[in-house]
DSSP file (Angstrom, degrees, kcal/mol; ACC not computed):
  #  RESIDUE AA STRUCTURE BP1 BP2  ACC     N-H-->O    O-->H-N    N-H-->O    O-->H-N    TCO  KAPPA ALPHA  PHI   PSI    X-CA   Y-CA   Z-CA
    1    1 A M              0   0    0      0, 0.0     0, 0.0     0, 0.0     0, 0.0   0.000 360.0 360.0 360.0 130.9    0.0    0.0    0.0
    2    2 A P        -     0   0    0      0, 0.0     0, 0.0     0, 0.0     0, 0.0  -0.303 360.0-150.6 -63.7 144.8    1.5    3.4   -0.9
    3    3 A R        -     0   0    0      1,-0.4     0, 0.0     0, 0.0     0, 0.0   0.446  45.1-105.3 -94.3  -2.3    2.5    5.6    1.9
    4    4 A G  S    S-     0   0    0      2,-0.0    -1,-0.4     0, 0.0     0, 0.0  -0.585  70.9  -8.9 103.4-172.9    1.9    9.0    0.2
    5    5 A P  S    S-     0   0    0      0, 0.0     2,-0.2     0, 0.0     3,-0.0  -0.276  73.1-117.0 -63.0 140.8    4.4   11.4   -1.2
    6    6 A R        -     0   0    0      1,-0.1     2,-0.4     0, 0.0    -2,-0.0  -0.526  30.3-111.0 -75.2 144.3    8.0   10.8   -0.4
    7    7 A E        -     0   0    0     -2,-0.2     2,-0.6     1,-0.0    -1,-0.1  -0.604  27.7-146.8 -76.1 131.4    9.8   13.4    1.6
    8    8 A I        -     0   0    0     -2,-0.4     2,-0.4    -3,-0.0    -1,-0.0  -0.878  12.0-159.3-100.9 125.5   12.4   15.3   -0.4
    9    9 A T        -     0   0    0     -2,-0.6     2,-0.1     1,-0.0    -2,-0.0  -0.855  19.4-116.3-106.8 141.5   15.4   16.4    1.5
   10   10 A A        -     0   0    0     -2,-0.4     3,-0.1     1,-0.1    -1,-0.0  -0.448  29.6-114.6 -72.4 143.8   17.6   19.2    0.4
   11   11 A Q        -     0   0    0     -2,-0.1    -1,-0.1     1,-0.1     3,-0.1  -0.529  41.0 -97.6 -73.1 144.5   21.2   18.3   -0.4
   12   12 A P        -     0   0    0      0, 0.0     2,-0.2     0, 0.0    -1,-0.1  -0.371  43.1-106.3 -63.3 143.7   23.7   19.9    2.0
   13   13 A R        -     0   0    0      1,-0.1     2,-0.2    -3,-0.1     3,-0.1  -0.476  36.8-107.4 -70.7 138.5   25.2   23.1    0.6
   14   14 A I        -     0   0    0     -2,-0.2    -1,-0.1     1,-0.1     5,-0.0  -0.472  41.5-105.1 -66.8 134.1   28.8   22.7   -0.5
   15   15 A S    >>  -     0   0    0     -2,-0.2     3,-1.8     1,-0.2     4,-0.6  -0.312  18.5-128.2 -60.6 140.2   31.1   24.4    1.9
   16   16 A R  T 34 S+     0   0    0      1,-0.3     3,-0.2     2,-0.2    -1,-0.2   0.755 107.8  65.1 -60.5 -23.6   32.5   27.7    0.7
   17   17 A G  T 34 S+     0   0    0      1,-0.2    -1,-0.3     3,-0.1     3,-0.2   0.650  88.0  69.6 -75.3 -13.9   36.0   26.4    1.5
   18   18 A V  T <4 S-     0   0    0     -3,-1.8     2,-0.4     1,-0.3    -1,-0.2   0.957 116.8  -2.0 -70.2 -50.8   35.7   23.7   -1.1
   19   19 A R  S  < S-     0   0    0     -4,-0.6    -1,-0.3    -3,-0.2     2,-0.3  -0.980  70.2-136.8-146.8 128.4   35.9   25.9   -4.2
   20   20 A R        -     0   0    0     -2,-0.4    31,-3.1    -3,-0.2     2,-0.5  -0.630   7.4-150.5 -87.1 142.7   36.2   29.6   -4.5
   21   21 A Y  E     -a   51   0A   0     -2,-0.3    91,-3.4    29,-0.2    92,-1.2  -0.969  19.6-175.9-111.0 119.3   34.2   31.6   -7.0
   22   22 A V  E     -ab  52 113A   0     29,-2.9    31,-2.3    -2,-0.5     2,-0.4  -0.969  16.8-145.4-123.9 123.9   36.0   34.8   -8.0
   23   23 A A  E     -ab  53 114A   0     90,-2.3    92,-3.0    -2,-0.5     2,-0.7  -0.725   6.9-158.7 -84.2 132.3   34.7   37.5  -10.3
   24   24 A V  E     - b   0 115A   0     29,-2.5     2,-0.4    -2,-0.4    31,-0.4  -0.938  17.9-174.4-111.0 107.3   37.2   39.1  -12.5
   25   25 A C  E     + b   0 116A   0     90,-2.6    92,-2.8    -2,-0.7     2,-0.3  -0.823  17.0 130.4-106.9 138.8   35.7   42.5  -13.5
   26   26 A G  E     - b   0 117A   0     -2,-0.4    35,-0.3    90,-0.2    92,-0.2  -0.993  52.1 -60.9-176.2 172.3   37.3   44.8  -16.0
   27   27 A A        -     0   0    0     90,-0.9    33,-2.7    -2,-0.3    34,-0.2  -0.287  26.2-143.9 -67.8 142.0   37.1   47.0  -19.0
   28   28 A S  S    S+     0   0    0      1,-0.3     2,-0.7    31,-0.2    -1,-0.1   0.765 103.1  50.9 -74.1 -24.9   36.2   45.6  -22.4
   29   29 A E  S    S+     0   0    0     30,-0.1     2,-0.3    29,-0.1    -1,-0.3  -0.898  85.3 160.5-111.7  99.5   38.7   48.2  -23.8
   30   30 A A        -     0   0    0     -2,-0.7    29,-0.1    -3,-0.2    88,-0.0  -0.766  40.7-104.0-120.8 161.4   41.8   47.6  -21.7
   31   31 A T     >  -     0   0    0     -2,-0.3     4,-2.5     1,-0.1     5,-0.2  -0.390  37.5-107.7 -76.8 160.6   45.5   48.4  -22.0
   32   32 A P  H  > S+     0   0    0      0, 0.0     4,-2.3     0, 0.0     5,-0.2   0.875 122.1  53.2 -56.4 -37.2   48.0   45.7  -23.0
   33   33 A T  H  > S+     0   0    0      2,-0.2     4,-2.2     1,-0.2     5,-0.1   0.909 109.3  47.8 -64.9 -42.0   49.3   45.8  -19.4
   34   34 A Q  H  > S+     0   0    0      2,-0.2     4,-2.6     1,-0.2    -1,-0.2   0.885 111.2  51.2 -66.1 -38.5   45.8   45.3  -18.0
   35   35 A L  H  X S+     0   0    0     -4,-2.5     4,-2.4     2,-0.2    -2,-0.2   0.909 110.2  48.8 -64.8 -42.0   45.2   42.4  -20.4
   36   36 A D  H  X S+     0   0    0     -4,-2.3     4,-2.1    -5,-0.2    -2,-0.2   0.912 112.3  48.9 -62.5 -41.9   48.4   40.7  -19.4
   37   37 A A  H  X S+     0   0    0     -4,-2.2     4,-2.6     2,-0.2    -2,-0.2   0.916 111.6  48.9 -64.0 -43.1   47.4   41.1  -15.7
   38   38 A A  H  X S+     0   0    0     -4,-2.6     4,-2.7     2,-0.2    -2,-0.2   0.903 109.8  51.8 -63.7 -41.6   44.0   39.7  -16.4
   39   39 A R  H  X S+     0   0    0     -4,-2.4     4,-2.3     1,-0.2    -1,-0.2   0.917 112.7  45.6 -60.2 -44.1   45.4   36.7  -18.3
   40   40 A E  H  X S+     0   0    0     -4,-2.1     4,-2.7     2,-0.2     5,-0.2   0.887 110.9  52.8 -69.1 -39.3   47.7   36.0  -15.3
   41   41 A V  H  X S+     0   0    0     -4,-2.6     4,-2.6     2,-0.2     5,-0.2   0.945 111.4  46.9 -58.9 -48.5   45.0   36.4  -12.8
   42   42 A G  H  X S+     0   0    0     -4,-2.7     4,-2.3     1,-0.2     5,-0.2   0.915 112.5  49.9 -60.1 -44.2   42.8   33.9  -14.7
   43   43 A R  H  X S+     0   0    0     -4,-2.3     4,-2.3     1,-0.2    -2,-0.2   0.931 113.4  45.0 -60.9 -47.3   45.7   31.5  -15.0
   44   44 A L  H  X S+     0   0    0     -4,-2.7     4,-1.4     2,-0.2    -1,-0.2   0.880 111.2  52.7 -68.0 -38.4   46.5   31.6  -11.3
   45   45 A L  H  <>S+     0   0    0     -4,-2.6     5,-2.5    -5,-0.2     3,-0.4   0.944 112.3  45.3 -61.0 -46.7   42.9   31.4  -10.2
   46   46 A A  H ><5S+     0   0    0     -4,-2.3     3,-1.9     1,-0.2    -2,-0.2   0.897 107.6  57.8 -63.9 -40.0   42.4   28.2  -12.3
   47   47 A K  H 3<5S+     0   0    0     -4,-2.3    -1,-0.2     1,-0.3    -2,-0.2   0.823 108.5  47.2 -59.3 -31.3   45.7   26.8  -11.0
   48   48 A H  T 3<5S-     0   0    0     -4,-1.4    -1,-0.3    -3,-0.4    -2,-0.2   0.290 122.2-106.8 -95.0   9.3   44.3   27.1   -7.5
   49   49 A G  T < 5 +     0   0    0     -3,-1.9    -3,-0.2     1,-0.2     2,-0.1   0.590  68.0 147.7  83.0  10.5   41.0   25.5   -8.5
   50   50 A A      < -     0   0    0     -5,-2.5     2,-0.5    -6,-0.2    24,-0.5  -0.458  49.5-122.6 -78.6 152.0   38.8   28.7   -8.3
   51   51 A V  E     -ac  21  74A   0    -31,-3.1   -29,-2.9    -2,-0.1     2,-0.5  -0.842  25.9-142.7 -89.6 127.6   35.8   29.2  -10.6
   52   52 A V  E     -ac  22  75A   0     22,-2.6    24,-3.2    -2,-0.5     2,-0.4  -0.815  17.3-170.5 -95.8 129.2   36.3   32.4  -12.6
   53   53 A I  E     +ac  23  76A   0    -31,-2.3   -29,-2.5    -2,-0.5     2,-0.3  -0.958  18.7 142.7-118.7 136.0   33.2   34.5  -13.2
   54   54 A N  E     - c   0  77A   0     22,-2.3    24,-3.0    -2,-0.4   -29,-0.1  -0.910  62.5 -81.9-156.0-174.3   33.0   37.4  -15.6
   55   55 A G        -     0   0    0    -31,-0.4    22,-0.1    -2,-0.3     3,-0.1   0.503  59.5-126.2 -79.4  -4.3   30.9   39.2  -18.1
   56   56 A G  S    S+     0   0    0      1,-0.2    32,-2.8    20,-0.2    35,-0.1   0.440  72.7  93.2  83.3   1.0   31.8   36.8  -20.9
   57   57 A F  S    S-     0   0    0      1,-0.3    -1,-0.2    30,-0.2    31,-0.1  -0.004  76.6 -67.2-106.2-146.8   33.0   39.2  -23.6
   58   58 A G  S >  S+     0   0    0      3,-0.2     3,-1.1     4,-0.1     4,-0.4   0.062  87.5  47.9 -93.5-158.6   36.5   40.6  -24.6
   59   59 A G  T 3> S-     0   0    0      1,-0.3     4,-2.5     2,-0.2   -31,-0.2  -0.402 126.5  -7.4  64.7-135.7   39.0   42.9  -23.0
   60   60 A V  H 3> S+     0   0    0    -33,-2.7     4,-2.7     1,-0.2    -1,-0.3   0.890 140.2  54.2 -58.6 -40.6   39.8   42.0  -19.4
   61   61 A M  H <> S+     0   0    0     -3,-1.1     4,-2.1   -35,-0.3    -2,-0.2   0.931 111.3  44.1 -60.9 -46.5   37.0   39.4  -19.4
   62   62 A G  H  > S+     0   0    0     -4,-0.4     4,-2.6     2,-0.2    -2,-0.2   0.893 113.8  49.7 -66.4 -40.8   38.4   37.6  -22.4
   63   63 A A  H  X S+     0   0    0     -4,-2.5     4,-2.5     2,-0.2    -2,-0.2   0.912 111.7  47.6 -66.7 -42.4   41.9   37.7  -21.1
   64   64 A A  H  X S+     0   0    0     -4,-2.7     4,-2.3    -5,-0.2    -1,-0.2   0.904 113.2  49.8 -63.8 -40.0   41.0   36.4  -17.7
   65   65 A S  H  X S+     0   0    0     -4,-2.1     4,-2.8    -5,-0.3    -2,-0.2   0.920 110.4  49.9 -62.8 -44.2   39.0   33.6  -19.4
   66   66 A E  H  X S+     0   0    0     -4,-2.6     4,-2.0     1,-0.2    -2,-0.2   0.921 111.1  49.0 -60.6 -45.7   41.9   32.8  -21.7
   67   67 A G  H  X S+     0   0    0     -4,-2.5     4,-0.6     1,-0.2    -1,-0.2   0.919 113.8  45.4 -61.5 -44.5   44.3   32.5  -18.8
   68   68 A A  H ><>S+     0   0    0     -4,-2.3     5,-2.8     1,-0.2     3,-1.1   0.913 112.0  51.5 -66.3 -42.7   41.9   30.3  -16.8
   69   69 A A  H ><5S+     0   0    0     -4,-2.8     3,-1.8     1,-0.3    -1,-0.2   0.844 100.6  63.1 -63.4 -33.2   41.2   28.1  -19.8
   70   70 A S  H 3<5S+     0   0    0     -4,-2.0    -1,-0.3     1,-0.3    -2,-0.2   0.738 107.4  44.0 -64.6 -21.0   44.9   27.6  -20.4
   71   71 A E  T <<5S-     0   0    0     -3,-1.1    -1,-0.3    -4,-0.6    -2,-0.2   0.260 122.9-105.0-103.4   8.7   45.1   25.9  -17.0
   72   72 A G  T < 5 +     0   0    0     -3,-1.8    -3,-0.2     1,-0.2    -2,-0.1   0.712  69.2 156.2  76.6  20.3   42.0   23.9  -17.6
   73   73 A G      < -     0   0    0     -5,-2.8     2,-0.5    -6,-0.1    -1,-0.2  -0.214  48.0-104.5 -78.8 168.5   39.9   26.0  -15.3
   74   74 A T  E     -c   51   0A   0    -24,-0.5   -22,-2.6   -28,-0.1     2,-0.5  -0.825  35.8-172.9 -94.2 126.8   36.2   26.6  -15.1
   75   75 A V  E     -c   52   0A   0     -2,-0.5    18,-2.3   -24,-0.2    17,-2.1  -0.982   6.2-164.8-126.1 122.5   35.1   30.0  -16.5
   76   76 A V  E     -cd  53  93A   0    -24,-3.2   -22,-2.3    -2,-0.5     2,-0.6  -0.929   4.7-160.3-109.8 121.3   31.5   31.2  -16.3
   77   77 A G  E     -cd  54  94A   0     16,-3.1    18,-3.2    -2,-0.6     2,-0.9  -0.895   4.8-156.8-102.2 124.1   30.4   34.1  -18.5
   78   78 A I  E     - d   0  95A   0    -24,-3.0    18,-0.2    -2,-0.6    29,-0.1  -0.860  21.1-158.9-100.2 101.9   27.3   36.0  -17.4
   79   79 A L  E     - d   0  96A   0     16,-2.6    18,-1.6    -2,-0.9    20,-0.5  -0.533  18.2-142.8 -89.8 147.5   26.1   37.6  -20.6
   80   80 A P  S    S+     0   0    0      0, 0.0    20,-2.8     0, 0.0    22,-0.1   0.739  76.4  68.2 -79.4 -22.7   23.8   40.6  -20.9
   81   81 A D  S    S-     0   0    0      2,-0.3    17,-1.8    17,-0.2    16,-0.5  -0.241  89.1-108.9 -95.6-179.6   21.8   39.5  -23.9
   82   82 A T  S    S+     0   0    0     15,-0.2     2,-0.3    16,-0.2    14,-0.1   0.398 100.1  47.3 -89.7   2.3   19.2   36.8  -24.6
   83   83 A D  S    S-     0   0    0      2,-0.1    -2,-0.3    12,-0.1    14,-0.2  -0.873  82.3-119.5-135.7 171.9   21.7   34.9  -26.8
   84   84 A R    >   +     0   0    0     -2,-0.3     3,-2.0    12,-0.1    11,-0.0   0.340  62.7 135.9 -94.8   6.2   25.3   33.8  -26.6
   85   85 A G  T 3  S+     0   0    0      1,-0.3    -4,-0.1     0, 0.0    -2,-0.1  -0.280  71.3  17.9 -57.1 134.9   26.4   35.7  -29.6
   86   86 A G  T 3  S+     0   0    0      1,-0.3    -1,-0.3   -29,-0.0   -28,-0.1   0.385  86.1 145.1  85.5  -4.2   29.7   37.5  -29.1
   87   87 A A    <   -     0   0    0     -3,-2.0    -1,-0.3     1,-0.1   -30,-0.2  -0.358  58.4-102.3 -65.0 147.1   30.7   35.5  -26.0
   88   88 A N    >   -     0   0    0    -32,-2.8     3,-1.2     1,-0.1    -1,-0.1  -0.402  25.1-123.2 -71.7 151.3   34.5   34.8  -25.8
   89   89 A P  T 3  S+     0   0    0      0, 0.0    -1,-0.1     0, 0.0    -2,-0.1   0.496 101.1  70.5 -75.4  -2.5   35.6   31.4  -26.9
   90   90 A H  T 3  S+     0   0    0    -34,-0.1     2,-0.2   -28,-0.1   -15,-0.1   0.400  70.5 115.0 -96.9   2.9   37.3   30.6  -23.6
   91   91 A L    <   -     0   0    0     -3,-1.2     3,-0.2     1,-0.2   -15,-0.2  -0.508  49.0-163.0 -75.4 139.1   34.1   30.2  -21.5
   92   92 A T  S    S+     0   0    0    -17,-2.1     2,-0.4     1,-0.3   -16,-0.2   0.852  87.8  19.1 -79.0 -41.9   33.2   26.9  -20.0
   93   93 A I  E     -d   76   0A   0    -18,-2.3   -16,-3.1     2,-0.0     2,-0.5  -0.998  67.8-166.0-133.0 127.9   29.7   28.1  -19.5
   94   94 A A  E     -d   77   0A   0     -2,-0.4     2,-0.7   -18,-0.2   -16,-0.2  -0.960   9.0-164.7-116.0 113.7   28.0   31.0  -21.2
   95   95 A L  E     -d   78   0A   0    -18,-3.2   -16,-2.6    -2,-0.5     2,-0.6  -0.869   7.4-154.1-104.1 110.2   24.8   32.1  -19.5
   96   96 A A  E     +d   79   0A   0     -2,-0.7   -14,-0.2   -18,-0.2   -12,-0.1  -0.725  20.5 171.9 -79.9 121.4   22.6   34.4  -21.6
   97   97 A T        -     0   0    0    -18,-1.6   -15,-0.2    -2,-0.6    -1,-0.2   0.736  32.5-141.2-106.5 -27.3   20.5   36.4  -19.1
   98   98 A G        +     0   0    0    -17,-1.8   -17,-0.2   -19,-0.3   -16,-0.2   0.667  69.8 117.4  69.6  15.1   18.6   39.1  -21.0
   99   99 A L    >   -     0   0    0    -20,-0.5     3,-1.6   -18,-0.3   -18,-0.2   0.502  57.0-156.9 -94.4  -5.2   19.4   41.4  -18.1
  100  100 A G  G >  S-     0   0    0    -20,-2.8     3,-1.8     1,-0.3    -1,-0.3  -0.373  72.5 -13.3  61.5-141.7   21.5   44.0  -19.8
  101  101 A Q  G >  S+     0   0    0      1,-0.3     3,-2.1     2,-0.2     4,-0.3   0.687 125.5  78.8 -67.7 -16.6   23.8   45.8  -17.4
  102  102 A A  G X> S+     0   0    0     -3,-1.6     3,-1.5     1,-0.3     4,-0.8   0.699  73.5  80.2 -63.5 -16.4   21.8   44.4  -14.5
  103  103 A R  H <> S+     0   0    0     -3,-1.8     4,-2.3     1,-0.3    -1,-0.3   0.731  74.9  74.8 -62.2 -19.4   23.9   41.2  -15.1
  104  104 A N  H <> S+     0   0    0     -3,-2.1     4,-2.0     1,-0.2    -1,-0.3   0.855  91.9  54.4 -60.1 -33.9   26.7   43.0  -13.2
  105  105 A T  H <> S+     0   0    0     -3,-1.5     4,-2.1    -4,-0.3    -1,-0.2   0.905 107.6  49.2 -65.3 -41.3   24.7   42.3  -10.0
  106  106 A V  H  X S+     0   0    0     -4,-0.8     4,-2.2     2,-0.2    -2,-0.2   0.916 108.5  54.6 -63.1 -43.5   24.6   38.6  -10.9
  107  107 A I  H  X S+     0   0    0     -4,-2.3     4,-0.6     1,-0.2    -2,-0.2   0.947 115.6  35.5 -57.4 -52.6   28.3   38.5  -11.6
  108  108 A V  H  < S+     0   0    0     -4,-2.0     3,-0.3     1,-0.2    -1,-0.2   0.785 114.8  56.1 -79.2 -25.2   29.3   39.9   -8.2
  109  109 A T  H  < S+     0   0    0     -4,-2.1    -1,-0.2    -5,-0.2    -2,-0.2   0.875 106.2  51.7 -69.7 -36.1   26.6   38.2   -6.2
  110  110 A A  H  < S+     0   0    0     -4,-2.2     2,-0.2    -5,-0.2    -1,-0.2   0.662 101.3  82.0 -72.7 -16.1   27.7   34.8   -7.5
  111  111 A A     <  -     0   0    0     -4,-0.6   -89,-0.2    -3,-0.3     3,-0.1  -0.597  65.1-151.8 -95.1 150.5   31.3   35.5   -6.5
  112  112 A D  S    S+     0   0    0    -91,-3.4    24,-0.5     1,-0.3     2,-0.3   0.839  88.3   2.4 -79.4 -38.4   32.9   35.1   -3.1
  113  113 A T  E    S-be  22 136A   0    -92,-1.2   -90,-2.3    22,-0.2     2,-0.4  -0.914  71.4-133.8-143.3 167.5   35.4   37.9   -3.9
  114  114 A V  E     -be  23 137A   0     22,-2.2    24,-3.0    -2,-0.3     2,-0.5  -0.979   5.1-161.7-130.7 138.0   36.1   40.3   -6.8
  115  115 A I  E     -be  24 138A   0    -92,-3.0   -90,-2.6    -2,-0.4     2,-0.5  -0.989  16.4-159.9-115.1 123.2   39.2   41.3   -8.6
  116  116 A A  E     +be  25 139A   0     22,-2.4    24,-2.9    -2,-0.5     2,-0.4  -0.894  12.3 177.0-107.9 130.4   38.9   44.5  -10.6
  117  117 A I  E     +be  26 140A   0    -92,-2.8   -90,-0.9    -2,-0.5     3,-0.2  -0.993  51.3   4.7-133.6 124.5   41.3   45.4  -13.4
  118  118 A G  E    S- e   0 142A   0     23,-1.5    25,-0.6    22,-0.8    22,-0.1  -0.205  79.9 -91.3  90.2 174.7   40.9   48.5  -15.6
  119  119 A A        +     0   0    0     23,-0.2    -1,-0.1    -2,-0.1     2,-0.1  -0.273  58.4 144.7-129.7  48.3   38.5   51.4  -15.4
  120  120 A G     >  -     0   0    0     -3,-0.2     4,-1.9     1,-0.1    23,-0.1  -0.438  58.4-115.5 -78.8 161.1   35.4   50.8  -17.5
  121  121 A W  H  > S+     0   0    0      1,-0.2     4,-2.0     2,-0.2     5,-0.2   0.881 117.9  53.5 -64.6 -38.0   32.0   52.1  -16.3
  122  122 A G  H  > S+     0   0    0      1,-0.2     4,-2.3     2,-0.2    -1,-0.2   0.884 106.4  53.6 -62.2 -37.8   30.7   48.6  -16.0
  123  123 A T  H  > S+     0   0    0      1,-0.2     4,-2.5     2,-0.2    -1,-0.2   0.908 106.6  51.8 -61.8 -42.7   33.7   47.8  -13.8
  124  124 A L  H  X S+     0   0    0     -4,-1.9     4,-2.4     1,-0.2    -2,-0.2   0.900 109.5  49.3 -62.6 -40.4   32.8   50.7  -11.5
  125  125 A S  H  X S+     0   0    0     -4,-2.0     4,-2.5     2,-0.2     5,-0.2   0.900 110.7  50.2 -66.6 -38.5   29.2   49.5  -11.2
  126  126 A E  H  X S+     0   0    0     -4,-2.3     4,-2.6     2,-0.2    -2,-0.2   0.903 110.1  50.8 -64.4 -40.3   30.5   46.0  -10.3
  127  127 A I  H  X S+     0   0    0     -4,-2.5     4,-2.4     2,-0.2    -2,-0.2   0.946 111.9  47.1 -59.7 -48.8   32.8   47.4   -7.7
  128  128 A A  H  X S+     0   0    0     -4,-2.4     4,-2.2     1,-0.2    -2,-0.2   0.918 114.4  45.7 -62.2 -45.2   29.9   49.4   -6.1
  129  129 A I  H  X S+     0   0    0     -4,-2.5     4,-1.8     2,-0.2    -1,-0.2   0.923 111.9  52.2 -65.2 -43.4   27.5   46.5   -6.1
  130  130 A A  H  <>S+     0   0    0     -4,-2.6     5,-2.9     1,-0.2     4,-0.4   0.916 110.7  47.3 -59.3 -43.8   30.2   44.2   -4.7
  131  131 A R  H ><5S+     0   0    0     -4,-2.4     3,-1.2     1,-0.2    -1,-0.2   0.892 109.2  53.7 -67.0 -38.7   31.0   46.6   -1.8
  132  132 A R  H 3<5S+     0   0    0     -4,-2.2    -1,-0.2     1,-0.3    -2,-0.2   0.840 109.4  49.9 -62.2 -31.7   27.2   47.0   -1.1
  133  133 A L  T 3<5S-     0   0    0     -4,-1.8    -1,-0.3    -5,-0.2    -2,-0.2   0.498 120.7-111.4 -83.5  -4.5   27.0   43.2   -0.8
  134  134 A G  T < 5 +     0   0    0     -3,-1.2     2,-0.3    -4,-0.4    -3,-0.2   0.633  66.8 148.4  83.8  14.0   30.0   43.1    1.5
  135  135 A R      < -     0   0    0     -5,-2.9    -1,-0.3    -6,-0.2     2,-0.3  -0.601  50.8-116.7 -80.6 141.6   32.3   41.4   -1.0
  136  136 A S  E     -e  113   0A   0    -24,-0.5   -22,-2.2    -2,-0.3     2,-0.5  -0.583  27.1-157.0 -73.1 139.2   36.0   42.2   -0.9
  137  137 A V  E     -e  114   0A   0     10,-0.4    12,-2.7    -2,-0.3     2,-0.6  -0.984   3.1-156.3-122.3 123.1   37.2   43.9   -4.0
  138  138 A F  E     -ef 115 149A   0    -24,-3.0   -22,-2.4    -2,-0.5     2,-0.5  -0.889  15.7-147.3-102.3 118.4   40.9   43.6   -4.9
  139  139 A A  E     +ef 116 150A   0     10,-1.9    12,-2.8    -2,-0.6     2,-0.5  -0.755  20.5 176.2 -97.8 120.7   41.9   46.5   -7.1
  140  140 A L  E    S-e  117   0A   0    -24,-2.9   -22,-0.8    -2,-0.5    12,-0.1  -0.910  78.1 -30.5-125.0 101.2   44.6   46.1   -9.7
  141  141 A D  E    S+     0   0A   0     -2,-0.5   -23,-1.5    10,-0.4     2,-0.2   0.956 111.8 115.1  55.5  55.6   45.1   49.2  -11.9
  142  142 A T  E     -e  118   0A   0      1,-0.3   -23,-0.2   -25,-0.2    -1,-0.2  -0.580  67.2 -29.1-135.2-164.3   41.5   50.2  -11.6
  143  143 A W        -     0   0    0    -25,-0.6     2,-1.2    -2,-0.2    -1,-0.3  -0.143  54.7-122.9 -54.2 145.3   39.3   53.0  -10.2
  144  144 A D        +     0   0    0     -3,-0.1     2,-0.4     6,-0.0    -1,-0.1  -0.761  52.6 156.2 -92.5  90.6   40.6   54.9   -7.1
  145  145 A V    >   -     0   0    0     -2,-1.2     3,-1.5   -18,-0.0     2,-0.0  -0.963  46.5-113.4-124.1 132.1   37.6   54.2   -4.8
  146  146 A R  T 3  S+     0   0    0     -2,-0.4     3,-0.1     1,-0.2    -2,-0.0  -0.369 101.3  37.0 -60.2 137.5   37.6   54.2   -1.0
  147  147 A G  T 3  S+     0   0    0      1,-0.4   -10,-0.4    -2,-0.0     2,-0.2   0.304  87.3 118.0 101.5  -8.7   37.0   50.7    0.4
  148  148 A L    <   -     0   0    0     -3,-1.5     2,-0.8   -12,-0.1    -1,-0.4  -0.627  65.0-128.5 -89.0 152.3   39.0   48.8   -2.2
  149  149 A E  E     -f  138   0A   0    -12,-2.7   -10,-1.9    -2,-0.2     2,-0.2  -0.869  28.0-144.3-100.8 103.4   42.0   46.7   -1.3
  150  150 A V  E     -f  139   0A   0     -2,-0.8     2,-0.3   -12,-0.2   -10,-0.2  -0.475  19.7-175.3 -74.6 132.8   44.7   47.9   -3.7
  151  151 A V        -     0   0    0    -12,-2.8   -10,-0.4    -2,-0.2    -1,-0.0  -0.891  21.3-150.1-125.1 157.6   47.1   45.2   -4.9
  152  152 A D  S    S+     0   0    0     -2,-0.3    -1,-0.1   -12,-0.1   -12,-0.1   0.675  73.9  30.6-102.6 -20.8   50.2   45.6   -7.0
  153  153 A T  S  > S-     0   0    0      1,-0.1     4,-2.3  -116,-0.0     5,-0.2  -0.931  74.5-115.7-138.0 158.5   50.5   42.3   -8.9
  154  154 A P  H  > S+     0   0    0      0, 0.0     4,-2.5     0, 0.0     5,-0.2   0.900 116.9  55.2 -58.0 -40.3   48.2   39.6  -10.3
  155  155 A A  H  > S+     0   0    0      1,-0.2     4,-2.5     2,-0.2     5,-0.2   0.902 108.9  46.7 -61.8 -40.9   49.8   37.1   -7.8
  156  156 A E  H  > S+     0   0    0      2,-0.2     4,-2.5     1,-0.2     5,-0.3   0.904 110.9  52.7 -67.5 -40.8   48.9   39.3   -4.9
  157  157 A A  H  X S+     0   0    0     -4,-2.3     4,-2.4     2,-0.2    -2,-0.2   0.934 113.4  43.2 -59.1 -46.7   45.4   39.8   -6.2
  158  158 A V  H  X S+     0   0    0     -4,-2.5     4,-2.3     2,-0.2     5,-0.2   0.928 112.5  52.3 -67.0 -45.7   44.8   36.1   -6.5
  159  159 A K  H  X S+     0   0    0     -4,-2.5     4,-1.4    -5,-0.2    -2,-0.2   0.935 114.6  42.4 -55.5 -48.5   46.4   35.3   -3.1
  160  160 A R  H  X S+     0   0    0     -4,-2.5     4,-1.9     1,-0.2    -1,-0.2   0.891 112.7  52.9 -67.5 -40.5   44.2   37.8   -1.3
  161  161 A A  H  < S+     0   0    0     -4,-2.4    -1,-0.2    -5,-0.3    -2,-0.2   0.855 112.4  45.4 -65.2 -34.0   41.0   36.9   -3.2
  162  162 A L  H  < S+     0   0    0     -4,-2.3    -1,-0.2     1,-0.2    -2,-0.2   0.752 115.2  46.7 -81.0 -24.5   41.5   33.2   -2.3
  163  163 A E  H  <        0   0    0     -4,-1.4    -2,-0.2    -5,-0.2    -1,-0.2   0.756 360.0 360.0 -85.8 -26.8   42.3   33.9    1.4
  164  164 A D     <        0   0    0     -4,-1.9    -1,-0.2    -5,-0.1    -2,-0.1   0.496 360.0 360.0 -60.3 360.0   39.5   36.4    2.0
């Protein structure tokens, strides 16, 4: 005789210590130095097993994705449009959101910490949202904003982002 509906139990949440999610935010139009820094940040994050989250396009986002992919890392691109057109080829996962610039909130909310490189307007909005959410933001050649933790090298940015 049937007993009625089976009870569904939620799976335990994976501990934050298991795998870090780090947003790498930056300008789509970046300097060669910023692109090199982003590539190295992505590479080092992947080497340490972190999931890299970004806006999914070019510039700093593309360079960080390329660096992470070169180490076999997981890269999640949060795209603003309703399709995946224009996404950089180094993404493991490309999520079309249809949210426009509001996708910046998704990017930093999904991350444990944020590394900002370059000074685009989208980067500034991601910095502001991240700080409102209480996320640490590690600043590497980016906006001069009170409340950011300024770092001098990609290695320092990654070390701090993974320790926070």
